[in-house]
C-alpha angles and dihedrals in degrees: 000000000000120000093239093054092049094047091046093052090044087052093048091051092048093050094048089050092047090050093048101043104025094205143348135236133219136185127235130188112225122192109237102172131020112176111156109291093355115093120180120187132180123209110229125194116215123192121204111200120212112204114233090233091062093052092048090049091053089049095052094044091047095051088048092052091048089049092049094046091050092048094051092049095050095045 
C-alpha cells in the first residue's frame, strides 16, 4: 500500500472519530498532601475538546489524499 493511501485512510478515520466523539477524557492522580508516611492523592478528570472544524478538515484532506493516491496508481 502506498504511503499516501495509508495516511489518507488514517486521516479519514481520525476525522470520523473526531466528529463522532468531539473529544476525549483522561484521569490523572495528583498528589495533594505529602506529610511523611502519609500520602493523599486526588483523581482528577481532564477533558480535551476537539473542534468539529478540525475533524472535518482531517476528513476532507484524507479523502483528497486517497483520491490522489488512487489516481496516481491507475495512471
